[in-house]
N, C-alpha and C positions, 0 to 999 in steps of 0.2 A: 578353425572356423567350422561351424556346424553345417550339416548337409543343406538345410533350408537356406542359410545365408549364401552358401556357394551357388545354389540354384538361382536365387534372386539376383545375385551379382554376376551371373553369366551374361555375356554380351547379347545373345538372342533374347533372353528374358527382359533385360533392361531396355533393349530397343523396342520390344513390344509394349512394355509398361509405359515407356516414355511417349510412345505414339498414342496410347489410349488416354493418358493423362492430358496430353495436349488437345486431343479431340474433345475430351470432356470440358476443358476450360473454354474452348471455342463455343461449345454448346451453351455453357453458362453465360458467356458474353452475348450470344445471339438472343437468349430468352429472358434477359433482364432489361428493364427500361432504365437507362442510365441518364443521370444529369451530371453536368460538369460545372465546377465552381473554381475560379470565376468563369463566367460564360465565354469570355474572350481569352481564355487561357492559352489557346494555340496561337492567337495573334500576338500575345505578349511574350510567350516563350519561344515561338518559332524563330524570330530574328536572332535569338541568343544561342541557337543550336551550334555545335553540340553541347549539351549540358550533362551534368552528373545527376542522375535521378536517384534520390535517396529514399530508402524505405526501411521499415522495421522488420526484423525477423518475424516470421509467423504471419505477416501481412503481405507477403511477397507473391503468393500464388497467382493473384489476378492483376499484378502491377502492369503487365504487358497490355492490358485493356486500354491504358492511357496513351499508348504509343500510336502515333499517326502511321498509316501504311507506308508513307514515303521516308520515314525516319529509320536510318540504319542504327542498330543498337547491339551492344555487347554487354554481357552481364558477368560479374565476378561469381564464380562457383567454386566451392571447396574441392580439394583433391580427394576427398573420401569416396567410398563406394557409393554412398547416397548421392554425392555430388555428381557422379557419372550419370546416374539416372536423371537427375535434374538437368544436366547438360543436354541429354538426348531430347527431353521434353521441350527445352528452350529452342533447340534446333528446329523442331516441328512448328514452333510458334514464330519462327523467323528471327530469332535472337541468337547471336553468336556467343558461345561460352568462353570466358577467360578463366583458366583454372588457377587457383591459388588460395591461400588462407592468410588471415591477419593474425597478429599476436594478440592474445586475449587481453583486452583492456589497454593495449599499448599501441605502438606504431606498427602499421601493417607491414613495414619493411623488415621486421625482426623475426618473422616466423615463416621462412620460405616464401615471403611475399614480394621479394625484390623483383623476380621475374614477372609476377602478376602486375606490380606497379608499373614496370616498364611497358608491359602489354597494354595496360589501360591508358597510359600516356600516349602510346602510339595510336591507339584507337581514337582518342579524342583529337589528336593532331590530324588524323585522317578523316575527320568528319563524323565519326560514329559517336552516338550517345552512349554513355556508360551507366549501367544500372547496378547499384550495389546496396546491400544492407549497411546501415550506418552503425548498428550495434554489433558487438562481438558475440560469437556463440557462448551460450550459458550466462551471459550478462545482458538480460533483456532490457531494451529501451534505455540504455545508457550509451550515448554516442561515443564511438571510439575516435582515436586520432587519425585513423587511416584515411577516411573520406575527406577530412579537412586538409591533410597533407596532399592528397591527390589534387584537390582544388587549388592549393597554393602552387604546386609544381606545374600544373597544366594551364592555369589562368582561366579555367572554365568555371562557371557558377554551379552551385549545388541547388537543385530544385527538389524540395520535399514533396512526396507524392503519397496519396492514400487512395486505395480503390476498395470499396466494401459493398456488400449486398445485404438486403433486408433478410433474405432467407439464406441461412448458412449453417455450418457446423463449427462450433467453437471447441477446441481441444484443451484438455488440462495439461498442456505441455509447458516446458520452461518458458517458451516464448508466447504462450497463450495464442497459438496459431488458429487461424480461421480460414475456411475454404467455402466459397460460395455454392449455392444450390440454384437450380434453374427456376424460372417463372416467378421472379420477384422484382424488386426495385434495386437500383444500384446508384452509387455516387462516386465520382472521381473528383478529388480535390487536389489542386496544385498550390503549394505555398509560394511565398516570396523568395526569389533567388537569393542565395547567400554567396557573396563574392569574397574571396580570401586573397588579399594582396600577397604578392611574391615576397615582399620584404617584411611580412608579419613576424614579430618575435614570439617567444614562447607564451608570454602572457596574452598576446593578441590571439594566438591560435587557440588557447583555452577558451577565450571569449567566443570565438567562432564555433568551436565545438559545442558549447552550451547553447548557442543560437540555433544551430541545426537541430539539437535535441528538442528545444522548445518548439520549433517550427513543425517538426515531425509529430510531436504530441498534439499540436494544435490542428493540423490537417486531419489527423485521425479522429480527434474529437468531433470536428465539424462533419466529416464524412459519415460517421455513425449517426450523428444527429439528423442529417439529411434523410436517412433511411428509417428514422424513428426508433433508434436503438442506442445502446451505449457501447463504448469500446471495451471489450473483454480484457484487454491488456493494459488499460489505463492504470497509471500508478496508484490511483485512489480507488480503483474498482476491486471488489472482493474476488477471490479466485473462483473459477467456474469448474465444473466437473463434467466434461464431455457433453456440454449443453448443445442442443440442436435448436436452431431458430427456424420457424416455419411461417 
């Protein structure tokens, strides 16, 4: 490991960076004018809590904006060094981190994810909302089986969520990540809950996986439309090269 990586992965540096990132995201939230769709989303989703909030990789930085102050939440975070930094930032945003990884394109239980799955099931049983990316690292915007399995085992619904801003930076990363900038407009869109029966067979689970994928694509398309833009990670959109929106 190089000197720079050792420094950035040291605990004091990661604590400082996590604190600064959380502070920046709070600033973005305070300085953007957000609309929510549907307008009665909290009234509709609130009685179903705790839910599994689904998001796409790269669109996760601002997802906590959609959480109500009274909602307890835990988020699945990878066990990597970068994941440690993310976990620290989440702690400062009032979200508990569950450390674990999913199997690429497969079942989350197959790659050190058994403990994470148990922790998420425990969180949901205890009344905590669980927030997790539906796609697997390096396979952008293709829903994996893990989130569907969690819904099946827990009996809790999956709610697709998108949070975007009109002013942002779009990165040319594998997940076409975006991070908001201050002093713009924002949109929070919640999709229809997806319920996965406990007795669903393999064919049914595949159908629910595709449903979650379609719903996530739809809420992101709608959220970007509400701020007068297009989704940089949409399957039909051309690749961007470090584009900044102002």
